N, C-alpha and C positions, 0 to 999 in steps of 0.2 A: 437573707430574705429574698423570696422570688415573687414577682407580680405577674399574674396571668389574666389576660383579658378574654373572657369567655364569649360574650356577644355584645353587640351594640344596640341599645334601645334608642333609637334614632330620632335625632332632631338635627336640623341644619347646623353645620359647624363652620365657624369662621376660623377659629384657632383654638387649640386645647392642648394642655400638658397632661399626659396620662400619669396620674399619681393616685395612690390608694387613699381613699377618704377615711377609712378606718385604720388607725395607727395603734401600734403597740408600744408601751414604754420599754425601750431597749430594742436590741436587734436580734436577740436570741434568748432562749430559756434554758437554765441549768436546773435539772430536776434530780434531786437526791432520791434514789430508788428506795431508801429506807423510810421516807416520809410518805404520809397518806395523801397530802395534797400540796399544791403550789399555786399561789395567786398571781394573776397578771392583770394589768389594767389596759383596756382599750378605750379609744376616744374617737368620736365622730367629728372629723374636721370638715365634712361636707356642709354645704349651705342648705341642706335639706335632711329630713329624717330618713333613716334606712332600716330595713330588716336585716339582721345579721345572723348567719349560721356558722357555727364553729365545730371543728372536730380535729382529731389528731390521727395521722396515718404515716405510712412509710415514704411519702413523697410522690407516689405515682399519681399523675394528673388525671388518670382515668378513674381514680377512686371516688366513691361517694360515701357519705357518712354511714350508710347501712352496710358497706362492705369494707370499711377501714379496719386495718389490723394494727393495733398498737396497745401497749400496756397502760395507756392513759386515755381517759375520756374527759369531756368538757361539761361544765355545768355553770350557767345554762347553755344549752346548745343552740337555742333559737330564741331571739329576742328583738325588740324594737329599740333603736337608739336615736334619740332626738339630736338635732344639730347642736354641736358643742358639748354634748353629754358624754361623760365617762362612765364606764361600768367595770366591775371586777368579775373576771372569769376564773373559776376554780378548775385547775387541772387535777384530776383525781386519779390516783394510782390504783390500777386494778391488776397489776402484774403479779403472777403467781410464783415468780422466781427472782433471785438476785442475779443481775447480770455480772459476768466475769469482767467484761470490758465495757467501756462507754458505748451506748447505742444511740443512733441518730434517728429521730422522727421529725415530723413536721406539723406545726400548728396551722391549720387552715382557717382563714377568716374570709367568708363569702358574704359580700354586701349586695343587697338588692334595693335599688332606689325606687321611689314611687313612680307611677306612670303618668302622674298629672303635673309634672314639672313644666312650668310655662316660661321657658327662656330660650329664645330662638338662637342665641349666640353661644350656647353651650352644647357640648356633646355629653350625654349621660351614659355612663358605662356600668354594666354589672361586672364586678371584678372579684377575683379570688387572690388573696395574698397569703404567702406561706412564710413562716418563721421557723428556724431550726429549733428543735427541742433535743437537748443532750440529756439522755437518761443515764445517769451516772451511778456506778457502784457506791454504796454507802461508805463514808469515812475515807473516800479517795481524796487526794490532794487537789488543789485548784490547778487548772491547766497552766496558770501563770508560773507555777513553781516546778514545772517539769524540768529535770536536768537535761541540758542540751546534749550530753553524751549519749542519751538514749536514742537520739535521731542520728542515723548513720547515712552519710552521703558519700558517693563515689562517682567518678567519671569512667564510663566504659567506652572503649573503642570497638566499633563494629565494622566488619568487612576486612578487606586486605589493604595494602598500602596505597593502591591506586583509587580505591573507592571507600576509603576509611571515613566513617561517620562517628559522631560522638553522641552519647546520651548521659544525662544526669540521673543517677539512680537514688531514689529517696526510700530509705528503709525505716519505717516508723516502728520502733520497738517500745512504744509507750502504750498504755491502755486508753489513750485519748485519741480523738480525731485531730488531725492537723488541718487547720483552716488557713489556706494561703491567700495573701493579698498581693503577693509579688515575689519573684525569684530573679536573682541576677548573679553572674559570675564575673567578678572584676567589673569592667565597663559594659559587659554584654548583658542586656536585659532580655530575659526569656519571656516571650509573649504568649506562647501556648503552653499551659500547664494545668494540671487538675486542681480544682479549687479545694478539694477535700481528699485526704488520705486516711483510710480507716485505721483503727488500732491494730498494731502488728501487721500492717499492710505494707506492700512494696509497690512502688510505681516507677516507671522508666520514662523519662521525659526526653524526646529527641531534640537535639540542638541543631540549629541551622548554620552554625559555623564552628570552627575548631576553637575551643575555649583557650584563652590565654591564662597564664599562671595568675592565681589570685584566689581569694576566699569566695565561697558561696554565701550570698546574703539572702536569708529567708525573711520575708515580711509575713508575720503570723498574726492572726486575729485571736485575742484572748477572750476570757469569759465575759468581760464587760463590753466587748465589741470594739475595743481599741486595737490598734496595730502596733506591734513592737518588732524590732529587728534582731535576728539572731545570725551571727556570722560563724561559719565553720570551714576549716580547711578540708580539702578533698585530695584523694590520691587517684591516680589514673590506674584503673584495673583492666584486666582482659576478660 
């Protein structure tokens, strides 16, 4: 999930925590491409009513509903949501083809508060929240059941003996996206790593120190949004 603050509708602020007022049940959407629709529930946790606009796109923050490109549309796409109210949104499949691999799109939830909020101690924000939508080939297995052997890891030495640096190479030979929540090699915790690796994609992660012997530990996010750990031995390649 990504939270983007577009602009501030200004009142004097003493203190405020920036959180999305419109929340989705769950952290991601798994959409079977053979199905016509998929239902999600949103709830207004704000202390005021809002107007909500929804659409699905490829994640580009410059997109607008009228130029969004995705095999999914939302219904309703514009509605009012009272404080504390929940509403079902239908994601409708308009795709003309069956994807060979899992595709990643984003459900955008754009909330517009009323202009007549009378609270001098609050900062009222117009916000856009994005949730991952995994558009998955029909009859594919759950991401939780992927065989770990399909994910190939290797350590690569770059440069000569005097300037030798190391990288961790992640080769995703599955038809799913890998969603990382953390990566470590032995006691060494890698801080800079890509959060997502595409199906059949390869990424090279530079290491800030020479790794000691030990297994690579991958913390992966599953279909339910939970984190589970996968450990794999690696070999040093050239």
